[in-house]
C-alpha positions in Angstrom: 11.0 47.5 -16.9 13.2 45.1 -18.6 15.5 44.7 -15.5 12.7 43.8 -13.3 11.3 41.1 -15.5 14.9 39.7 -15.6 15.2 39.4 -11.7 11.3 38.0 -11.7 12.8 35.6 -14.2 16.0 34.5 -12.3 14.4 34.2 -9.3 11.3 31.8 -10.6 13.5 29.1 -12.7 15.1 27.3 -10.4 11.8 26.8 -8.5 10.1 25.7 -11.9 13.3 23.3 -12.2 12.6 22.2 -8.4 9.1 21.0 -9.2 10.5 19.1 -12.5 12.5 17.7 -10.8 10.5 16.0 -7.7 9.1 12.9 -7.0 6.7 11.2 -9.4 5.3 7.9 -9.2 5.6 7.0 -12.8 9.2 8.3 -12.4 10.7 8.0 -9.1 14.0 9.4 -9.6 16.0 12.6 -8.7 14.9 13.1 -5.2 15.7 16.2 -3.4 16.0 15.1 0.8 15.9 17.9 3.2 18.3 16.9 6.5 18.1 18.4 9.5 21.0 17.8 12.1 21.5 19.1 15.1 25.2 19.7 14.3 26.8 20.0 11.3 29.6 18.1 12.6 27.0 14.8 11.9 27.2 15.2 8.4 31.2 14.2 8.3 30.6 11.6 11.5 27.6 9.8 9.2 29.1 10.4 6.0 29.0 6.9 4.7 25.4 7.3 5.3 24.9 9.8 3.4 27.0 9.1 0.4 25.1 6.3 0.0 22.1 8.2 -0.5 24.0 10.5 -2.9 25.7 7.9 -5.1 22.3 6.2 -5.7 21.2 9.6 -7.4 20.1 11.8 -4.2 20.2 15.6 -3.7 20.8 16.6 0.2 20.3 19.6 1.5 22.1 19.7 5.0 20.3 22.3 7.2 20.5 23.3 11.0 17.0 22.4 12.2 16.7 25.7 13.6 17.9 27.8 10.9 15.0 30.1 10.2 15.6 30.2 7.1 13.9 26.4 6.4 11.0 25.1 4.7 9.3 22.3 3.3 6.7 24.2 1.0 6.8 27.8 -1.4 3.8 29.0 -2.9 1.9 25.8 -1.6 4.1 23.7 -3.5 6.9 21.0 -1.8 10.4 21.7 -2.0 11.9 17.9 -1.0 10.2 14.7 -1.3 12.1 13.3 1.7 13.0 14.4 5.2 15.5 13.1 7.4 15.4 14.1 11.2 19.3 13.8 12.3 18.0 16.5 15.5 16.7 14.4 18.3 17.3 17.0 20.8 15.7 19.9 19.2 13.0 21.5 21.1 11.7 24.3 18.2 12.1 24.2 14.6 13.3 26.9 12.9 11.4 28.6 9.7 7.9 27.3 9.2 8.9 24.1 9.9 6.9 22.6 13.2 5.3 19.1 14.0 2.2 20.0 12.4 4.1 20.3 9.1 6.0 17.1 9.1 2.6 15.4 9.8 1.0 17.4 7.0 4.4 16.5 4.4 4.1 12.7 5.3 -0.1 13.0 4.9 1.1 14.3 1.3 2.5 11.5 0.3 6.2 12.3 1.3 8.8 10.2 2.6 10.4 10.2 6.4 12.9 9.0 8.2 13.8 9.9 12.2 16.7 8.4 14.7 16.5 9.5 18.3 18.7 9.3 21.2 18.3 9.5 24.8 18.4 13.9 24.2 14.9 13.1 22.4 12.4 16.4 22.6 9.3 16.4 23.1 8.6 17.4 19.6 10.1 14.2 18.5 8.4 12.1 20.3 5.3 13.8 19.2 6.0 13.5 15.5 7.0 9.9 16.5 3.4 9.1 18.3 1.8 10.8 15.0 3.6 7.7 13.3 2.5 4.9 15.5 5.7 4.7 17.8 6.0 5.5 21.3 9.4 5.8 22.9 9.7 5.2 27.0 8.9 8.3 28.7 12.1 7.8 30.9 14.1 10.3 28.8 17.7 8.5 30.4 16.2 5.1 29.8 18.1 3.0 27.7 18.1 -0.3 25.7 20.3 -2.8 28.5 20.5 -6.6 27.0 22.7 -8.7 29.5 22.5 -11.8 26.7 22.4 -10.3 23.3 24.7 -7.5 23.9 28.0 -6.5 21.7 31.4 -7.9 23.7 33.8 -4.9 23.8 36.6 -3.7 25.6 34.3 -1.7 28.0 33.4 -4.9 30.4 29.9 -4.5 31.6 28.7 -2.4 29.0 25.5 -4.0 27.7 23.9 -0.8 26.4 25.7 -1.7 23.1 23.4 -4.5 21.3 24.3 -6.8 18.9 20.8 -7.6 17.5 19.8 -10.1 14.5 16.1 -9.9 14.7 15.3 -8.4 11.4 12.3 -8.7 9.7 11.6 -10.9 7.2 11.0 -8.9 4.2 12.7 -9.4 0.7 11.1 -6.2 -0.2 12.0 -4.4 3.7 15.6 -5.8 3.7 17.0 -7.1 0.0 17.2 -10.5 -1.3 21.1 -10.6 0.0 21.0 -11.8 3.5 22.7 -9.9 6.4 25.0 -12.5 8.2 26.5 -9.7 10.6 24.6 -8.6 14.1 23.4 -4.5 14.0 24.7 -2.3 16.6 22.5 -0.7 18.3 22.7 2.1 21.3 19.5 4.3 22.1 16.3 4.5 23.5 13.7 1.7 22.8 9.8 2.1 21.7 6.8 0.0 21.1 4.1 -0.1 18.5 0.8 1.6 19.2 -1.7 -1.7 18.8 -4.4 0.7 17.6 -2.0 1.4 14.3 -1.8 -1.5 11.9 0.4 0.6 9.5 3.4 0.1 11.6 6.0 -2.8 12.1 9.4 -4.0 13.7 12.2 -4.0 11.4 14.4 -5.0 13.8 13.7 -6.1 17.4 15.4 -6.7 20.8 15.8 -9.8 21.9 13.2 -11.7 25.2 16.0 -10.6 27.3 16.2 -7.1 26.9 14.4 -3.9 28.7 14.5 -0.4 28.6 15.7 1.2 31.9 18.4 3.8 33.0 21.6 1.9 33.0 23.1 4.7 35.8 20.7 4.2 38.3 19.1 1.2 40.4 15.9 -0.5 39.2 12.9 0.4 41.9 10.1 -0.6 39.6 9.7 -3.1 36.7 10.7 -1.5 33.7 7.7 -1.0 31.4 9.3 -1.8 27.9 10.6 -5.8 27.9 12.0 -8.7 25.5 10.7 -8.2 21.8 7.8 -6.0 22.5 10.8 -3.3 22.3 11.4 -2.5 19.0 14.8 -0.8 18.2 13.6 0.2 14.4 10.7 0.7 13.1 8.9 1.1 9.5 5.3 2.7 8.5 3.9 2.7 5.3 1.1 5.1 5.2 -2.1 4.2 3.5 -1.6 7.1 0.8 2.6 5.0 0.2 4.5 7.7 2.1 6.9 5.5 3.9 8.3 6.2 7.0 11.4 5.0 9.0 12.2 5.5 13.2 15.4 4.5 15.0 16.1 4.7 18.2 20.0 5.5 17.9 21.5 8.2 15.5 24.7 6.8 16.4 23.8 3.6 14.5 23.9 5.5 11.3 27.3 6.6 12.1 30.4 5.6 10.6 32.1 4.2 13.7 29.3 2.4 14.1 29.3 1.4 10.0 32.9 0.2 10.2 33.0 -1.3 13.4 33.6 -5.3 13.8 31.4 -7.1 16.0 31.0 -10.0 18.2 27.7 -10.9 19.9 27.7 -12.1 23.7 27.9 -15.8 23.4 29.0 -16.7 19.6 32.5 -17.7 19.2 32.1 -16.0 15.6 33.6 -12.1 15.0 32.9 -10.4 12.1 34.9 -7.7 10.6 32.4 -5.2 9.7 29.1 -4.9 11.7 25.5 -5.4 9.4 24.5 -1.2 10.2 25.6 -0.6 6.8 23.7 -3.5 4.7 21.1 -3.1 7.5 20.3 0.6 7.0 20.9 1.0 2.8 19.0 -1.8 2.3 15.8 0.2 4.5 16.7 3.6 3.2 16.3 1.9 -0.5 12.5 0.9 0.6 11.7 3.9 2.3 12.8 5.9 -0.6 10.7 3.6 -3.0 13.4 2.3 -4.8 12.1 -1.0 -4.2 8.6 -2.6 -3.5 6.8 0.8 -5.4 4.4 -1.0 -7.7 1.8 0.9 -10.6 -0.6 -0.8 -12.8 -1.2 0.4 -16.3 -3.2 -0.4 -19.0 -6.7 -1.5 -17.1 -8.8 -2.8 -19.6 -12.2 -4.8 -20.3 -14.1 -6.0 -23.4 -16.2 -8.8 -24.6 -15.0 -12.2 -25.3 -14.2 -11.9 -28.4 -14.1 -8.3 -29.1 -11.8 -5.4 -28.4 -13.7 -2.2 -27.5 -14.6 -1.7 -24.3 -18.6 -1.4 -24.3 -20.7 1.3 -22.4 -22.0 -1.2 -20.5 -22.6 -4.8 -20.3 -25.6 -7.1 -20.3 -26.6 -9.4 -17.8 -24.9 -13.1 -18.7 -22.5 -11.7 -21.4 -19.0 -13.3 -21.1 -15.9 -10.8 -20.7 -12.4 -10.5 -20.2 -10.6 -8.0 -17.8 -6.7 -7.7 -17.7 -4.2 -4.7 -16.4 -0.6 -4.9 -16.5 1.4 -4.3 -13.4 5.0 -2.9 -12.4 7.5 -2.4 -10.0 10.4 0.1 -9.9 13.5 -1.3 -9.5 15.6 1.3 -8.9 16.4 2.5 -12.1 13.5 1.2 -14.4 10.2 -1.0 -14.4 10.4 -4.4 -14.2 7.4 -6.9 -14.7 5.7 -7.5 -10.7 5.2 -11.4 -10.7 3.3 -12.8 -8.2 0.1 -15.5 -8.0 -1.9 -13.1 -5.3 -3.9 -10.4 -7.1 -7.4 -10.4 -7.5 -10.4 -8.8 -8.9 -13.7 -7.9 -7.6 -17.0 -7.8 -10.0 -18.7 -5.4 -7.3 -21.8 -3.8 -6.4 -22.8 -3.5 -3.0 -20.6 -6.9 -2.2 -18.5 -9.2 -4.5 -20.6 -10.3 -6.9 -17.3 -12.2 -8.9 -13.7 -12.8 -6.8 -11.4 -14.0 -9.5 -7.6 -14.3 -9.3 -5.7 -13.6 -12.0 -3.8 -15.2 -13.8 -0.3 -13.7 -15.5 2.1 -14.3 -18.5 4.7 -13.6 -16.2 5.7 -10.7 -18.3 3.6 -8.0 -15.9 0.1 -8.9 -17.3 -2.7 -9.8 -15.4 -6.1 -11.4 -16.9 -9.4 -13.1 -16.1 -12.4 -14.4 -17.7 -15.6 -14.5 -16.6 -19.7 -14.3 -16.8 -21.5 -11.1 -15.8 -23.9 -12.6 -13.5 -27.7 -12.7 -13.8 -28.1 -9.1 -11.5 -28.6 -5.8 -13.0 -27.7 -2.4 -11.4 -24.1 -0.7 -11.5 -21.2 -2.7 -10.8 -17.3 -1.8 -10.5 -14.1 -3.7 -11.5 -11.8 -3.3 -8.1 -8.7 -4.3 -7.5 -7.4 -3.5 -4.0 -3.8 -5.2 -3.5 -2.5 -5.1 -0.2 1.4 -7.0 0.1 3.6 -6.3 3.4 6.3 -3.7 1.6 4.8 -3.0 -1.2 2.8 0.0 -2.2 -1.0 -1.1 -2.2 -2.9 -0.6 -5.3 -6.1 0.4 -5.5 -8.0 0.3 -9.0 -11.6 0.6 -9.7 -13.8 1.0 -13.0 -17.7 1.8 -13.0 -19.8 -0.5 -15.5 -23.2 -0.5 -15.8 -25.4 -3.5 -16.3 -28.2 -3.7 -17.9 -31.5 -7.0 -18.2 -32.2 -8.4 -20.9 -34.5 -6.4 -23.9 -37.9 -7.9 -24.6 -36.6 -8.7 -27.9 -33.9 -10.4 -26.7 -35.3 -13.3 -25.0 -35.6 -16.7 -26.4 -38.8 -17.5 -28.3 -38.7 -20.7 -26.9 -37.6 -21.4 -23.4 -36.0 -24.9 -22.8 -37.3 -24.4 -19.1 -40.7 -24.0 -20.0 -40.9 -27.2 -22.4 -42.9 -28.2 -19.2 -45.5 -25.9 -19.5 -45.6 -25.4 -23.1 -46.8 -29.5 -23.1 -49.0 -29.0 -20.6 -51.3 -26.0 -22.7 -50.6 -28.3 -25.8 -52.2 -31.0 -24.3 -55.0 -29.3 -22.5 -55.8 -28.3 -25.9 -56.0 -31.8 -27.5 -58.1 -33.1 -24.5 -60.7 -30.2 -24.8 -60.6 -31.3 -28.5 -61.3 -35.0 -27.8 -63.7 -34.5 -25.2 -65.7 -32.1 -27.0 -65.8 -34.6 -30.2 -66.6 -37.5 -28.1 -69.4 -35.5 -26.1 -70.7 -34.2 -29.5 -70.9 -37.6 -31.8 -71.3 -40.5 -28.7 -75.0 -41.6 -29.4 
């Protein structure tokens, strides 16, 4: 019996430690990432990218995508906080993983990176479609650009793109400008117009198109110009983040170390922008940047400190909240001038932009409207690249009690005057009528 208990204890301890080290919005560190590969050789051919993740404290678990023992959950708990799919040709995942399980993984607030090439299977395309991205229907299609291609020894190979059309966002790509173009060779995709959560992180030029480079064009290509996205990102409403790249080779050591010269440019860069671009983007995907939290939400009457159970109409109140941003190592004050609070009942009766002390504290003061009912303090903050904040606190508002009204209302003075003048007039008329001969 003692031996059985020891075996059970040894079995569950690693699982408990896994849960304890998993991602927490309050402390987004020590994250475990499952990396599914078509071939374990990718572990060495893409080692620079994996090393950049490991150097920042991520624990990578490399598995073949068709391994029969892999799974994302155990006993109803997720074992990983992020998933990297470098297995474009996989037709069927091993273990308990399938397309629905991966979509549920993202729906549960976890992060995902997908990289494909021309061997992209229907399974991978299906997952990408669920994220708002549609790859070219032609399996052999590649992005071709006769203007913005990378100059190479292979004359006429215009499938090797040198792109520098980045998304203009310091939150996604960091504050350091990416000087060198990014090398891309792979499939293009379009964004689903019905999905407002997906956006292009790297776009093709206006002269690009998607077609099979080995055959003549018999029909106009379905994807052309800047409508082609090379790398896209998604931030779901639950703040899960997804990166979808149409090229697996852009993550490779060869592309990381390769020099690049864009056609028509005299500048030759000793190193492509791939490493900087993908490293910075992975910091965003895994919440090292652009991750916000709100704490110490409070409100009270002016001159008081305790939060009341309800307010009375026309009370003066103060509202405050503290907002911080994760820097990758610690929480730093978030500074912005567009955070707003609503005092809401069916519709916002009060909408105020919060002031800030530049140290994370946001505050404002206003008068309770002359309407009673059940109100909410609501903060709905959505900014490109940042996790969304949705805060609400319910509070009832009551009218004046019968003994709280002023005894003499200024607005009623004309009525008071009319009443007393009427009594005075009646007294004078009565006196004059009775005593007049």
